[in-house]
C-alpha angles and dihedrals in degrees: 000000000000091000090053091052091051096046102029092104092054093043092050093048090053095044097247108174122226124219092229109054131279119348115246120265116261126225112229134180124210123222089259091057100255115140126219141165118245103215126212091253090059096254124120133224136184117278093228133014117251135209131190133176120192130174112256140181093270101029135295118346109217122197123187127186111193134171094228143355094267091056091047090053091051091049092048090056091050091049090052089058091057098037109042094195093052113109113208094195093053090046093053093046091051096040113121117210107219136180125220127206090289105072114242098021103127133197130184112212132180136156107236110193095175095060102103125153 
């Protein structure tokens, strides 16, 4: 087990299969200090979801970065509690999965003009 922990990064990067299911995801940190998860399929995702709300020309611009659709849906429901005019269903329909320079890191973004305090 100790050998696997020490070499799991190398094994995952080279696609070494384990006898007992998928290998665990590995936390990594880039040279600029950002933290991600390296997933068993070789893709990467953010370590933690993020949320920001900034005043915009037509209301509040809300940006969500989630690791998957289920997490984005949960966050949309939480945002609706804080912003009564925010519509989670509309947000999810208009959400645009994007990838940054690190393949697999996804972000759902949408301008939400009706989200006023």
